[in-house]
C-alpha positions as CSV (number, residue, x, y, z in Angstrom):
1,M,0.5,-31.1,-26.9
2,S,-2.9,-29.8,-26.0
3,A,-3.3,-26.2,-24.8
4,L,-2.9,-26.0,-21.0
5,A,-6.0,-24.7,-19.1
6,V,-3.9,-22.7,-16.7
7,V,-5.7,-21.1,-13.7
8,G,-2.5,-19.2,-12.6
9,L,1.0,-18.9,-14.1
10,V,3.4,-17.1,-11.9
11,T,7.3,-16.8,-12.3
12,A,8.9,-16.5,-8.9
13,A,11.5,-13.7,-8.8
14,C,14.4,-13.2,-6.4
15,G,13.6,-10.7,-3.6
16,D,15.5,-8.4,-1.2
17,D,13.7,-9.5,2.0
18,D,16.5,-10.3,4.4
19,E,14.1,-12.3,6.7
20,R,12.9,-14.7,3.9
21,V,13.6,-18.2,4.5
22,V,16.0,-19.5,1.8
23,P,17.2,-23.0,1.0
24,S,20.8,-24.1,0.3
25,A,21.9,-23.5,-3.3
26,I,21.2,-26.4,-5.8
27,T,24.3,-28.0,-7.3
28,D,25.5,-27.3,-10.8
29,G,24.5,-30.6,-12.1
30,T,25.3,-32.2,-15.4
31,A,21.9,-34.0,-15.9
32,S,21.0,-34.0,-19.5
33,G,18.7,-31.0,-20.1
34,D,19.1,-29.5,-16.7
35,T,19.0,-25.7,-16.6
36,G,18.3,-24.9,-13.1
37,D,14.7,-23.9,-14.1
38,V,11.8,-25.6,-12.5
39,T,8.2,-25.7,-13.6
40,V,5.9,-26.5,-10.7
41,F,2.3,-27.7,-11.2
42,A,0.6,-27.3,-7.8
43,A,-2.9,-27.6,-6.5
44,A,-4.9,-24.4,-6.3
45,S,-4.9,-24.5,-2.4
46,L,-1.2,-24.2,-2.4
47,T,-1.2,-20.9,-4.3
48,D,0.1,-18.6,-1.6
49,A,2.4,-21.1,0.2
50,F,4.1,-22.3,-3.1
51,T,4.4,-18.7,-4.3
52,E,6.5,-18.0,-1.2
53,L,8.5,-21.3,-1.5
54,G,9.2,-20.4,-5.2
55,D,10.5,-16.9,-4.1
56,A,12.7,-18.4,-1.4
57,F,14.2,-21.2,-3.8
58,S,14.9,-18.5,-6.5
59,A,16.5,-16.2,-4.0
60,A,18.8,-19.0,-2.9
61,N,19.4,-20.0,-6.7
62,P,19.8,-16.8,-8.8
63,D,20.2,-18.8,-11.8
64,A,17.0,-20.8,-11.3
65,S,13.6,-19.5,-12.1
66,V,10.5,-21.2,-10.7
67,T,7.4,-21.1,-12.8
68,L,4.2,-22.0,-10.9
69,N,1.0,-23.2,-12.5
70,F,-2.0,-23.6,-10.3
71,A,-5.1,-25.4,-11.0
72,S,-7.2,-28.3,-9.6
73,S,-5.1,-31.4,-9.0
74,S,-7.5,-33.3,-11.5
75,D,-6.6,-30.7,-14.3
76,L,-3.0,-30.7,-13.5
77,A,-2.8,-34.5,-13.7
78,V,-4.5,-34.5,-17.1
79,Q,-2.3,-31.8,-18.4
80,I,0.8,-33.6,-17.3
81,G,-0.6,-36.8,-18.8
82,E,-1.0,-35.0,-22.0
83,G,2.6,-34.0,-22.0
84,A,2.5,-30.6,-20.4
85,P,6.2,-29.6,-19.3
86,A,6.1,-30.0,-15.6
87,D,9.2,-30.7,-13.5
88,V,7.2,-31.1,-10.2
89,F,3.7,-32.1,-9.4
90,A,2.1,-31.2,-6.1
91,S,-1.4,-32.7,-5.6
92,A,-3.9,-32.1,-3.0
93,D,-4.9,-35.8,-2.9
94,Q,-3.6,-39.2,-3.5
95,P,-5.8,-40.4,-6.4
96,N,-4.9,-37.7,-8.8
97,M,-1.1,-38.4,-8.1
98,A,-1.9,-42.1,-8.6
99,K,-3.0,-41.2,-12.2
100,L,0.7,-40.6,-12.9
101,T,2.3,-43.2,-10.6
102,D,-0.1,-46.0,-11.9
103,G,1.3,-45.5,-15.5
104,A,5.0,-45.0,-14.4
105,G,4.5,-41.3,-15.0
106,T,6.8,-40.2,-12.0
107,I,10.4,-40.7,-11.1
108,G,10.5,-42.5,-7.9
109,A,7.7,-42.7,-5.3
110,P,5.7,-39.4,-4.3
111,E,6.4,-38.1,-0.9
112,D,3.9,-36.6,1.4
113,F,4.6,-33.1,2.2
114,A,1.5,-31.5,3.8
115,T,-2.0,-32.0,5.4
116,N,-5.1,-29.9,5.5
117,R,-8.4,-29.9,7.1
118,L,-11.9,-28.7,5.9
119,E,-14.1,-25.9,7.0
120,I,-17.4,-24.4,5.8
121,I,-16.7,-21.0,4.3
122,V,-19.3,-18.3,4.7
123,E,-19.7,-14.5,4.3
124,P,-18.4,-12.3,6.9
125,G,-20.7,-12.2,9.9
126,N,-22.2,-15.5,8.8
127,P,-25.5,-13.9,7.8
128,R,-27.2,-17.1,7.1
129,A,-26.3,-18.4,10.7
130,I,-24.7,-21.6,9.4
131,A,-23.7,-23.6,12.5
132,G,-22.7,-26.9,10.9
133,V,-22.8,-29.4,8.1
134,A,-26.6,-30.1,8.6
135,D,-27.5,-26.5,7.9
136,L,-26.3,-26.8,4.4
137,A,-29.3,-29.0,3.4
138,D,-31.4,-25.8,3.6
139,P,-32.9,-25.6,0.0
140,D,-32.8,-21.8,0.1
141,L,-29.2,-21.7,0.6
142,I,-26.8,-21.3,-2.2
143,F,-24.1,-24.0,-1.8
144,V,-21.3,-24.3,-4.2
145,T,-18.7,-27.1,-4.6
146,A,-16.6,-28.9,-7.3
147,A,-16.9,-32.0,-9.3
148,T,-15.7,-35.2,-7.5
149,E,-12.7,-35.5,-9.8
150,V,-11.5,-32.4,-8.1
151,P,-10.1,-33.1,-4.6
152,I,-12.1,-30.6,-2.7
153,G,-15.3,-31.8,-4.5
154,K,-14.5,-35.5,-3.4
155,Y,-13.7,-34.4,0.1
156,A,-16.8,-32.4,0.5
157,E,-18.8,-35.4,-0.8
158,E,-17.4,-37.5,1.9
159,V,-18.2,-35.0,4.7
160,L,-21.7,-34.7,3.6
161,A,-22.1,-38.5,3.3
162,D,-20.8,-39.1,6.7
163,A,-23.1,-36.4,8.2
164,G,-26.1,-38.0,6.3
165,V,-26.8,-34.6,4.7
166,V,-28.1,-34.3,1.2
167,V,-27.2,-31.1,-0.7
168,T,-28.0,-30.2,-4.1
169,P,-25.1,-27.5,-5.1
170,K,-26.1,-24.6,-7.1
171,S,-23.0,-24.8,-9.3
172,L,-19.7,-27.0,-9.6
173,E,-16.6,-24.8,-9.6
174,E,-13.3,-25.7,-11.4
175,N,-11.1,-25.6,-8.0
176,V,-11.2,-24.5,-4.4
177,K,-10.2,-21.0,-5.1
178,A,-13.3,-20.6,-7.3
179,I,-15.4,-21.7,-4.5
180,V,-13.9,-19.2,-2.3
181,T,-14.5,-16.5,-4.8
182,K,-18.2,-17.2,-5.1
183,V,-18.6,-16.9,-1.5
184,V,-16.5,-13.7,-1.2
185,L,-18.3,-12.1,-3.9
186,G,-21.7,-12.9,-2.4
187,E,-22.7,-15.1,-5.3
188,A,-22.9,-18.1,-2.9
189,D,-23.7,-18.5,0.8
190,A,-21.5,-21.3,1.5
191,G,-19.0,-24.0,0.4
192,I,-16.7,-26.5,1.9
193,V,-13.1,-25.6,1.5
194,Y,-9.8,-26.1,3.0
195,A,-9.1,-24.4,6.3
196,T,-6.1,-22.8,4.7
197,D,-8.4,-21.1,2.1
198,V,-10.6,-19.6,4.8
199,R,-7.4,-18.3,6.4
200,A,-6.1,-16.8,3.2
201,A,-9.6,-15.1,2.6
202,G,-8.8,-13.0,5.7
203,S,-11.8,-10.5,6.6
204,D,-13.6,-11.3,3.4
205,A,-15.0,-14.6,4.7
206,E,-15.4,-16.7,7.9
207,G,-15.1,-20.3,8.6
208,V,-17.4,-22.7,10.4
209,E,-15.7,-25.6,11.9
210,I,-16.4,-29.2,10.8
211,P,-16.3,-31.6,13.8
212,T,-13.4,-34.0,13.9
213,E,-15.7,-37.1,13.4
214,L,-17.0,-35.6,10.2
215,N,-13.9,-33.9,8.9
216,V,-11.3,-35.1,6.4
217,I,-7.5,-34.9,6.4
218,A,-6.3,-34.1,3.2
219,T,-2.8,-35.5,2.4
220,Y,-0.6,-33.7,-0.2
221,P,2.0,-35.7,-2.2
222,I,4.7,-34.3,-4.4
223,A,6.7,-35.9,-7.2
224,V,8.9,-35.4,-10.3
225,P,6.8,-36.3,-13.4
226,S,8.7,-38.7,-15.8
227,G,8.7,-36.1,-18.5
228,S,10.7,-33.6,-16.6
229,A,13.5,-32.0,-18.5
230,N,15.3,-30.7,-15.3
231,R,15.2,-33.6,-12.8
232,E,18.1,-32.3,-10.6
233,S,16.5,-29.0,-10.1
234,A,13.1,-30.6,-9.6
235,A,14.5,-32.9,-6.9
236,A,16.3,-29.8,-5.3
237,F,12.9,-28.0,-5.0
238,I,11.2,-31.0,-3.6
239,D,14.0,-31.3,-1.0
240,F,13.4,-27.8,0.0
241,V,9.6,-28.2,0.3
242,L,10.5,-31.2,2.6
243,S,13.1,-29.4,4.5
244,P,12.5,-27.6,8.0
245,D,12.6,-24.3,6.3
246,G,10.0,-25.3,3.7
247,Q,7.8,-27.0,6.3
248,A,8.0,-23.6,8.2
249,I,6.6,-21.8,5.3
250,L,3.8,-24.2,4.7
251,S,3.0,-24.1,8.4
252,S,2.8,-20.4,8.3
253,Y,-0.1,-20.7,5.8
254,G,-1.9,-23.1,8.0
255,F,-0.8,-26.5,6.6
256,G,-0.1,-29.4,8.8
257,R,2.9,-31.7,8.6
258,P,2.4,-35.0,6.8
């Protein structure tokens, strides 16, 4: 198996927060290879929400650990296709999930679990006075995005095309979090990211709304890759993501319902 180009690898541990939302404990199954441990490959935009989801799942299941690998959906799909040990795949778009499902690379059909919208991310105070998508065509503006294989890059391309705006990006970042980082550090003036990423940046960035007629609704599917060694635990994790408690956690980070 090729080495994983992992953006973030986190093991969710149990916590003592009495107010944390927790799912019902998973059953002690007898499925071959089932250990209760779950390795979740999730789109970079899910970093904060899935970290809390992993903590909540582990809190309800002390014998289960959740390992989280965050990267662009396109990178994750490639990793899984090359044999990376993933029990759950949560993508930020349908095409990258289809890379697995089209080749019978998932157990059962994926289920949609969240939606997101796009915003223009700018520095605090919006020093370049960017008011909308048309302003991104300014040749003096440092605009960054991602390659079209990456969901946010494809979504941004759709927005610009619908607006009739031609923009030459100064760089193509590996995922949406890298776009946010460029703007937060002052290395870029603007980028198109998910609304949840603007929210997560807090006071380090601001968002400029994209009108509904130009915006894109990103739909997030989730599935168990066919190579999962812990299918029962993987299914239990997905059930929690889809449960009212899991949806409440996603909503608290700004994600919409599917």
